[in-house]
N, C-alpha and C positions, 0 to 999 in steps of 0.2 A: 492333737497332730492336725496339721494342715491339710484339709482335704479341698476337693474343687470348688466346692460352694465358697469356702473361706478364700481362696485364690480369686475367685471371681469377685467378691466383695472386696478384697484388697485393691483389685484393679479399678474397681468403681470408685473407692475412697481415693485412690491416686488421682484419677481424672478429676473428680471433684475438687481435691484440694490444689491441684493445679490451676483450676479455673477461678477459684475463689480467692480473690486478693485479700479478703480478711483472715484467712489461714495464712499465718507467717512462719509456723514450724510445726512438726508432726512428733509426737511421743509414742513410741510403741512399749506397751508394758503389759504385764499379765497378772493375774491373782493366783495365790497359790504357790506351791514350792516347785513349780515347773514353768519356766518362762515360755518354752516351746518344745515340743516332742519330735518335731521334724514333720516331714511330710507322712500322710496316711499312705502307706505303700499299697494297700489293697484298693483304696480309691484311686490312686495315681495309676495303678494298673488297668482300672477299667475307664478311666478318663483322661486319656493321654492327649486330648486337644485343649487343656487348660494353658493359660499362659505361664511361663516359667516365673518362679519367685524372684530370681535376679533381674528379670526384665520388668517386673512390676516396681520393684524398688529403684531401679536406674531410671525409670521415667518419671519419678517424682522430684520435681525441681524446688524443692523446699527443704530446709534444713531438717535432718532427722535425728532423733535422740533415741536410744534404747534404754530404758530404765529397768535394769535385770535385777530381779529379785528371788529369781529361782533357776534352776539348771536349764541348759538348753542343749539339744541334740540335733545333729545334722542340719535340715533346713533351718532351724532355729539359730544355730549358730551363723547361717547366711544372713538372716535378718539382722542380727548383730552386726556382722560386718558390712552391711550395705548402709548402716546409719554413720551419719557424719560424727558423732559422739556418743560415748557408752558409759554410763555410771552403773555400777553394780554394788551389791552387798557382797560381804568378804567370803561367805560361806558357799557361794555357787561354783559349779563346775561346768564347763563346756566339753561336749564330747562329740565325736564324730565316728557313730557305730556302723556307717554304711558296709565297710569292708567286711564286717561280721556277718551281714545279710547278703552277701554276694553282689554288692552295688559299690561303685566309687563315687566320691562326693566331687564330681567335676566342677560344678558351679561353686561350690565352697571353695575348692583349691583356686579358681579363678579370682575369687575375692580376697583370699588369704594372701596371694602373691603380690598384691596391691598394698598390703600393711606389713609383711614380714618378708625375709628372704626366701626364695623359692625353695631351695632345698629343705629349708626347716618347715615349710608348709606342706611340701610333698611327704615329709616324713611323718607328720601329724595325720594327714589323710592315710597314709598306708598303715599306721600303727592303729588309728582309730581310738587312741587314748582319750581319757577324762582328763582335763586340764584345770587346775584351780584358778581363781579369780586373780590371785597374786601372780601366777605364772602368765595369765593372759595379759596383765599389765606389761610384764616383760617382753610379750611377744608382740605388742603393739595392737593388741585386739580389743582391750579394754582400756579406757582413757583414766578412770578415776574409780577408786573403791571407797564407799562411805557408807557406814552402818548407822552412824549417830544422826547425821543431818541429811538423809537421803533425800526427802522431800523439798528441803531447802535448796539443795544443789540442784535439783530439778528446775524449780523455780528459777533460781539464779540464772542458769543456762537459758531458759525461755526468755527472761527479762533481757538478757545480754543480747540474744539473737533478735529479738522483737526491737530493739532500738537501732539496728542497722537497716540499711536501705533494702527494701525488698526487691527492688528491681537488679540491684547488685547481686544480690544472694541468688535469685533466679539464673541471671547471666552467667555467674560464675559456676554455678552448678551444672547448667547446660554445657558450658565449656569444658569442665571437668569430664564431663559423660563423654563428650566427643573426643577428648584426647586419651582418656584412660580406658574407656569401655569399648571394646572390640565386639560389635555386634555380630559379626561373623561367627566368632568364638561362642559367644552366648547362644547363639541359634543352633549351632552344633551339639550344646551340652543339653538340649531339651530332651 
């Protein structure tokens, strides 16, 4: 689960990656059968002054890849949505369990409506259902499923990205954020 310490570390890593011209792309992945269990709700209740997860990812102006080998819940789905490309294994599921815990996934909804029809995004948030990798491809949440050449596909993505102009990438990602990320809405969702 993502706690306030991890959020602070992610923010530091984001700032470092933005300042370091040798970093051309960032890959988010985990070990084990869970990609991310979402926010640590107990920690979140105690530490409300931490930066929001979406703010951290929206401030990173380098191409981002999520390499998903395990299930993701809540905020873990948000990490995936904030990446520019997502490669996953076929046996994973993404789930939005917030409504079962008396919460609503506002930040996830904001990110979902950038990749899928708003009505479908809202339905997923309301139902809180678990969605398979193949259904996530249909919903435009996952770009590619690959079990056999997973590592090779990650390497190919990195190789493709690092051949491109880093200045063009940074400029394009900043422009995308200015056009499609409403900071007023993100601020209200914290």
